[in-house]
N, CA, C and O of each residue as an XYZ file, in Angstrom:
544
protein
N      86.212    134.935     17.506
C      86.995    136.166     16.609
C      86.493    137.444     17.770
O      87.242    138.113     18.482
N      85.060    137.512     17.683
C      84.860    138.738     19.188
C      85.841    138.561     20.114
O      86.154    139.683     20.512
N      86.561    137.622     20.726
C      87.364    137.491     21.929
C      88.900    138.042     20.651
O      89.472    139.022     21.129
N      89.284    137.765     19.821
C      90.694    138.207     19.114
C      90.153    139.711     18.997
O      91.041    140.557     19.099
N      89.007    140.134     18.825
C      88.739    141.692     18.296
C      88.616    142.191     19.239
O      88.948    143.372     19.138
N      88.189    141.842     20.505
C      88.520    142.610     21.777
C      89.597    142.773     22.240
O      89.743    143.842     22.834
N      90.840    141.793     22.181
C      91.754    141.821     22.400
C      92.671    142.325     21.056
O      92.279    141.991     19.938
N      93.948    143.169     21.211
C      94.833    143.804     20.361
C      95.894    142.421     20.070
O      95.656    141.294     20.502
N      96.879    142.726     19.394
C      97.814    142.272     18.913
C      98.392    141.993     19.878
O      98.614    140.810     20.135
N      98.766    142.906     20.615
C      99.910    142.154     21.884
C      99.440    140.756     22.784
O     100.215    140.044     23.423
N      98.083    140.584     22.663
C      97.646    139.453     22.677
C      97.374    138.471     21.934
O      96.182    138.471     21.628
N      98.086    137.442     21.409
C      97.969    136.454     20.747
C      96.683    135.495     20.813
O      96.578    135.088     21.969
N      95.808    135.059     20.103
C      94.851    133.987     21.000
C      94.482    132.551     19.904
O      94.029    132.411     18.768
N      94.810    131.952     20.638
C      94.386    130.480     20.045
C      93.186    129.728     19.972
O      92.682    129.984     21.066
N      92.331    128.891     19.333
C      91.494    128.436     19.502
C      91.876    127.428     19.105
O      92.471    127.308     18.033
N      91.572    126.358     20.007
C      91.233    124.542     20.202
C      90.053    124.122     20.401
O      89.498    124.592     21.394
N      89.264    123.116     19.553
C      88.134    122.658     20.154
C      88.756    121.175     20.112
O      89.326    120.353     19.394
N      88.315    121.383     21.207
C      88.828    120.471     21.857
C      88.448    119.014     21.555
O      88.985    117.910     21.634
N      87.233    119.545     21.161
C      86.001    118.384     20.269
C      85.744    116.571     21.626
O      84.659    116.080     21.317
N      86.085    116.139     22.216
C      85.531    115.506     23.826
C      86.455    115.856     24.607
O      87.499    116.485     24.432
N      85.881    115.298     25.661
C      85.784    115.484     26.818
C      86.691    113.898     27.467
O      87.211    113.864     28.582
N      86.697    112.913     26.647
C      86.890    112.073     27.214
C      87.354    110.911     25.888
O      86.485    110.411     25.175
N      88.237    110.726     25.783
C      89.791    110.800     26.266
C      89.808    111.999     26.148
O      89.121    112.761     25.468
N      90.925    112.220     27.090
C      91.698    113.855     26.654
C      92.944    113.561     26.035
O      93.830    112.766     26.348
N      92.850    114.241     25.235
C      94.105    114.747     24.064
C      94.880    114.792     24.973
O      94.479    115.597     25.813
N      95.925    114.268     25.276
C      96.523    115.122     26.724
C      97.652    115.611     25.236
O      97.593    116.809     24.960
N      98.404    114.927     24.536
C      99.490    115.409     24.235
C      98.860    116.907     23.475
O      99.518    117.827     23.959
N      97.980    117.381     22.615
C      97.243    119.130     22.233
C      97.432    119.574     23.710
O      98.311    120.306     24.164
N      96.566    119.058     24.255
C      96.585    120.237     25.513
C      97.955    120.755     26.344
O      98.240    121.836     26.859
N      98.427    119.906     26.270
C     100.082    120.576     27.255
C     101.125    120.879     25.636
O     102.251    121.366     25.739
N     100.701    120.614     24.648
C     100.929    121.203     23.547
C     100.466    122.596     23.415
O     101.156    123.526     22.996
N      99.535    122.647     23.712
C      98.854    124.101     23.733
C      99.314    125.136     24.908
O      99.419    126.361     24.849
N      99.645    123.911     26.404
C      99.868    124.615     27.650
C     101.064    124.648     26.689
O     100.748    124.922     25.532
N     101.858    124.514     26.825
C     103.481    125.179     26.960
C     103.781    125.780     25.734
O     104.946    125.954     25.379
N     102.461    126.232     24.815
C     103.143    127.306     24.067
C     102.252    128.504     24.000
O     102.022    129.071     22.932
N     101.703    128.925     25.251
C     100.847    130.378     25.625
C     101.197    130.397     27.172
O     101.968    129.652     27.777
N     100.582    131.235     27.557
C     101.083    131.939     29.079
C      99.406    131.780     29.365
O      98.767    131.403     30.346
N      99.311    131.900     29.026
C      96.838    131.747     29.568
C      96.788    130.506     28.758
O      97.260    130.290     27.642
N      96.062    129.673     29.619
C      95.128    128.354     29.494
C      93.907    128.840     29.528
O      93.924    129.214     30.700
N      92.231    129.295     28.919
C      91.313    129.239     29.064
C      89.952    128.131     28.693
O      89.160    128.161     27.751
N      90.056    127.270     29.740
C      88.511    126.431     29.221
C      87.460    127.081     29.427
O      87.161    127.668     30.467
N      86.479    126.966     27.853
C      85.009    127.356     28.509
C      84.097    126.210     27.647
O      84.114    125.921     26.450
N      83.313    125.697     28.749
C      82.422    124.693     28.497
C      81.326    125.004     28.944
O      81.056    125.938     29.698
N      80.316    123.847     28.273
C      78.992    124.217     29.053
C      78.174    123.180     29.387
O      77.279    122.479     28.914
N      79.126    123.421     30.856
C      78.572    122.140     31.774
C      79.500    122.804     32.917
O      80.365    123.679     32.892
N      78.581    121.495     34.572
C      79.798    122.985     35.378
C      80.663    122.056     36.126
O      80.780    120.844     35.951
N      81.157    122.688     36.847
C      82.544    122.657     37.775
C      82.651    121.225     37.395
O      81.624    120.607     37.116
N      83.610    120.750     37.369
C      84.033    118.641     37.145
C      83.955    118.516     36.112
O      84.003    117.325     35.806
N      83.785    119.546     34.835
C      83.988    118.193     33.888
C      85.327    118.401     32.752
O      86.295    117.938     33.354
N      85.785    118.888     31.401
C      86.511    119.050     31.426
C      87.515    120.014     31.515
O      88.664    119.831     31.112
N      87.045    121.185     32.110
C      88.120    122.483     32.756
C      88.616    121.898     33.982
O      89.817    122.070     34.188
N      87.920    121.204     34.895
C      88.480    120.527     36.104
C      89.198    119.407     35.421
O      90.218    119.258     36.093
N      89.209    118.411     34.297
C      90.131    117.133     33.803
C      91.533    118.386     33.042
O      92.715    118.119     33.255
N      91.422    118.751     32.803
C      92.262    119.474     32.225
C      93.048    119.865     33.282
O      94.180    119.386     33.222
N      92.810    120.653     34.339
C      93.286    121.474     35.177
C      94.067    119.959     36.130
O      95.120    120.153     36.738
N      93.666    119.098     36.137
C      94.428    118.203     36.811
C      95.150    117.949     36.445
O      96.131    117.825     37.179
N      95.324    117.551     34.491
C      96.349    116.767     33.815
C      97.872    117.827     33.834
O      99.038    117.432     33.844
N      97.345    119.300     33.834
C      98.821    120.531     34.025
C      99.117    119.826     34.974
O     100.277    119.422     34.899
N      98.296    119.332     36.282
C      99.182    120.146     37.814
C     100.190    117.908     37.426
O     101.367    117.704     37.129
N      99.291    117.049     37.586
C     100.143    116.019     37.524
C     101.549    115.872     36.370
O     102.531    115.135     36.460
N     101.120    117.063     35.102
C     102.298    117.717     34.523
C     103.603    118.414     34.658
O     104.610    118.368     33.952
N     103.255    119.255     36.049
C     103.586    119.641     36.497
C     104.038    120.877     35.654
O     105.127    121.446     35.577
N     102.604    121.143     34.934
C     102.525    122.980     34.415
C     102.257    124.316     34.571
O     102.300    125.362     33.923
N     101.883    123.798     35.959
C     101.477    124.916     36.547
C     102.699    124.698     37.996
O     102.560    125.611     38.809
N     103.401    124.045     38.246
C     104.209    124.715     38.925
C     106.073    125.814     39.093
O     107.140    125.730     39.701
N     105.450    126.624     38.192
C     106.215    127.377     38.189
C     105.497    128.609     38.513
O     105.876    129.627     39.093
N     104.413    128.291     38.021
C     104.000    129.874     38.110
C     103.454    130.519     36.858
O     102.362    131.074     36.732
N     104.543    130.326     35.820
C     103.704    130.728     34.041
C     102.592    130.721     33.413
O     102.140    131.646     32.738
N     102.000    129.446     33.654
C     100.822    129.030     33.002
C      99.606    129.992     34.164
O      99.216    129.752     35.307
N      99.404    130.770     33.491
C      97.567    131.541     33.836
C      96.479    130.021     33.532
O      96.043    129.738     32.416
N      96.290    129.447     34.422
C      94.685    128.781     33.692
C      93.097    129.063     34.619
O      93.033    128.955     35.844
N      92.149    129.358     33.909
C      91.766    129.316     34.067
C      90.131    128.369     33.588
O      89.869    128.537     32.397
N      89.178    127.536     34.289
C      88.158    127.272     33.410
C      86.865    128.068     33.631
O      86.571    128.641     34.680
N      86.203    128.034     32.622
C      85.040    128.666     32.753
C      84.107    128.247     32.533
O      83.888    127.882     31.378
N      83.466    128.154     33.189
C      81.629    127.346     32.798
C      80.713    127.501     33.707
O      80.936    128.138     34.737
N      79.369    126.842     33.395
C      77.981    127.389     33.760
C      78.173    127.419     35.377
O      78.464    126.329     35.867
N      78.107    128.006     35.853
C      78.353    128.724     37.293
C      77.441    127.591     38.317
O      76.661    126.797     37.791
N      77.593    127.622     39.431
C      75.945    126.940     40.541
C      75.413    127.168     40.989
O      75.296    126.893     42.183
N      74.544    128.002     40.161
C      73.645    129.020     40.526
C      72.492    128.590     39.231
O      72.625    128.331     38.035
N      71.176    128.681     40.291
C      69.847    129.022     38.898
C      70.078    130.112     37.815
O      70.722    131.123     38.096
N      69.426    129.859     36.273
C      69.829    130.337     35.455
C      68.001    130.490     35.018
O      67.475    129.410     35.284
N      67.285    131.184     34.625
C      66.234    131.336     33.887
C      66.224    131.069     32.218
O      66.867    131.430     31.232
N      65.382    130.431     32.459
C      64.609    129.910     30.849
C      64.999    130.968     30.083
O      64.746    132.045     30.623
N      65.550    131.050     28.962
C      65.435    132.044     28.061
C      66.184    131.530     26.566
O      66.196    130.330     26.291
N      66.649    132.299     25.870
C      68.074    131.616     25.172
C      69.180    131.748     24.988
O      69.901    132.493     25.651
N      69.613    130.909     23.860
C      70.977    130.412     24.082
C      72.340    131.597     24.791
O      73.246    131.376     25.595
N      71.916    132.900     24.018
C      73.197    134.265     24.503
C      72.218    134.599     25.512
O      71.980    135.754     25.161
N      71.529    134.409     26.458
C      70.834    134.682     27.723
C      71.100    134.066     29.124
O      71.340    134.778     30.099
N      71.059    132.984     29.169
C      71.790    132.167     29.287
C      73.238    132.090     29.878
O      73.603    131.585     30.940
N      74.183    132.915     28.615
C      75.238    132.086     28.499
C      76.050    133.885     28.904
O      77.193    134.061     29.327
N      74.663    135.324     28.492
C      75.480    136.253     29.445
C      75.180    136.346     30.834
O      75.960    136.994     31.532
N      73.903    135.660     31.503
C      73.992    135.086     33.168
C      74.977    134.191     33.273
O      75.552    134.176     34.361
N      75.338    133.441     32.455
C      76.452    132.484     33.359
C      78.110    133.093     33.132
O      79.094    133.037     33.870
N      77.930    133.606     31.945
C      78.952    134.726     31.950
C      79.978    134.256     31.236
O      81.163    134.402     31.536
N      79.454    133.553     30.064
C      80.174    132.639     28.967
C      80.390    132.945     27.872
O      80.989    132.311     27.003
N      79.670    134.465     27.810
C      79.895    134.884     25.759
C      81.117    135.328     26.218
O      81.688    135.340     27.309
N      81.495    135.875     24.514
C      82.551    136.347     23.424
C      83.380    137.547     24.455
O      84.579    137.661     24.708
N      82.543    138.117     24.775
C      82.804    139.936     26.100
C      83.534    139.083     27.516
O      84.644    139.424     27.925
N      82.834    138.082     28.095
C      83.555    137.529     29.191
C      84.663    136.606     29.191
O      85.451    136.501     30.131
N      84.714    135.946     28.132
C      85.425    135.049     27.656
C      86.950    136.291     27.203
O      88.005    135.717     26.933
N      86.953    137.708     27.161
C      87.939    138.512     26.210
C      88.487    139.509     27.487
O      89.495    140.216     27.461
N      87.809    139.400     28.275
C      87.511    140.198     29.855
C      88.496    138.986     30.656
O      89.140    139.394     31.622
N      88.568    138.186     30.452
C      88.977    136.890     31.031
C      89.931    137.048     30.945
O      90.489    137.542     31.925
N      90.984    136.647     29.379
C      91.816    137.080     28.895
C      92.731    137.760     29.417
O      93.891    137.401     29.617
N      92.104    139.063     29.727
C      93.019    140.395     29.499
C      92.800    140.819     31.061
O      93.413    141.852     31.328
N      92.119    140.302     32.080
C      92.252    140.027     33.080
C      93.899    139.213     33.532
O      94.831    139.840     34.036
N      93.930    137.792     33.219
C      95.036    137.059     32.950
C      95.711    137.667     32.276
O      96.324    136.738     31.749
N      96.216    138.771     31.736
C      97.672    138.902     31.513
C      97.743    140.605     31.851
O      98.515    141.295     31.185
N      96.883    141.232     32.932
C      97.421    142.235     33.371
C      96.932    143.237     33.204
O      97.524    144.315     33.240
N      95.611    143.048     32.964
C      95.195    145.048     31.398
C      93.442    144.519     31.884
O      92.494    144.300     31.129
N      93.517    144.410     33.904
C      92.151    145.015     34.791
C      91.678    145.531     33.504
O      91.166    144.875     32.596
N      91.986    147.177     33.550
C      91.039    148.177     32.887
C      90.308    147.387     32.043
O      89.133    147.023     32.075
N      91.537    147.113     31.003
C      91.242    146.937     29.193
C      90.025    145.898     29.952
O      90.369    146.404     31.020
N      89.199    145.161     30.262
C      88.987    144.045     30.431
C      87.822    144.598     31.202
O      86.801    144.603     30.515
N      87.629    145.153     32.648
C      86.517    146.489     32.551
C      86.015    146.738     32.043
O      84.861    146.411     32.319
N      86.150    147.381     31.039
C      85.859    148.148     29.805
C      85.430    147.469     28.676
O      84.625    147.982     27.898
N      86.053    145.979     28.458
C      85.386    145.044     27.534
C      83.737    144.898     27.648
O      82.796    145.152     26.895
N      83.890    144.319     29.071
C      82.483    143.903     29.928
C      81.586    145.530     29.684
O      80.934    145.437     28.644
N      81.459    146.495     30.146
C      81.302    147.736     30.192
C      80.650    148.044     29.110
O      79.521    148.535     29.116
N      81.444    147.725     27.902
C      81.214    147.937     26.349
C      80.164    147.091     25.937
O      79.095    147.672     25.750
N      80.180    145.971     25.761
C      79.010    145.172     26.348
C      78.116    145.095     26.946
O      77.287    144.401     26.357
N      77.701    145.525     28.077
C      76.691    145.909     29.043
C      76.364    147.100     28.542
O      75.390    147.475     29.195
N      76.592    147.760     27.883
C      75.666    148.628     27.849
C      75.138    149.233     26.029
O      74.333    150.160     25.943
N      75.853    148.408     24.437
C      75.394    147.827     23.851
C      74.011    147.023     24.048
O      73.022    147.339     23.386
N      73.978    145.823     25.116
C      72.235    144.976     25.225
C      71.746    146.165     26.154
O      70.989    146.795     25.416
N      71.782    146.830     27.435
C      70.914    147.248     28.493
C      71.425    148.524     29.470
O      71.388    148.415     30.696
N      71.908    149.748     28.796
C      72.588    150.757     29.108
C      73.266    150.019     30.778
O      72.945    150.664     31.776
N      73.866    149.148     30.935
C      74.128    148.563     32.376
C      76.233    149.144     32.010
O      77.142    149.270     31.189
N      75.853    149.252     33.204
C      77.585    149.181     33.499
C      78.530    148.535     34.588
O      78.267    148.808     35.759
N      79.798    147.556     34.276
C      79.885    146.057     34.782
C      79.819    146.713     36.030
O      79.676    147.936     36.049
N      79.906    146.049     37.096
C      80.623    145.726     38.448
C      83.155    145.309     38.833
O      83.856    144.516     39.460
N      83.228    145.810     38.451
C      84.242    145.424     38.056
C      84.872    143.745     39.067
O      85.776    142.962     38.776
N      83.704    143.758     40.511
C      84.270    142.964     41.261
C      83.996    141.407     40.350
O      84.413    140.311     40.724
N      83.418    141.598     39.444
C      82.409    140.585     38.788
C      82.930    139.855     37.967
O      82.854    138.627     38.017
N      83.396    140.353     37.294
C      84.921    140.008     36.551
C      86.179    138.616     36.782
O      87.241    138.878     37.346
N      85.943    137.480     36.382
C      86.566    136.562     36.338
C      87.807    136.409     36.671
O      88.345    135.308     36.556
């Protein structure tokens, strides 16, 4: 919902709950890939999880060959994250709704709006302004 709010009516957002990593719902994932220009997976896992499996499927099925589909996995980065609330840890990992919205906007070529989404969130939280090089 927050992702949809950060984007506008020009960016249609679909949220698909894959539920299980294995076995992959190949039919659902390929249907979603065929119906969208951007596909982002978000998971509470490190590199090599669900997003990696989805990218492997898309590559093997030729969905990435034309360059029409932009795909990005969003995962817990391979760094130590301090103990904190779930929201604080998602924030540090770059997995909160504003990070997802910024990634969507960036992938549709709206870099300035992506930066604004992150900056607006930073200002609300702590008065910080985002470095544009840190947006996925």
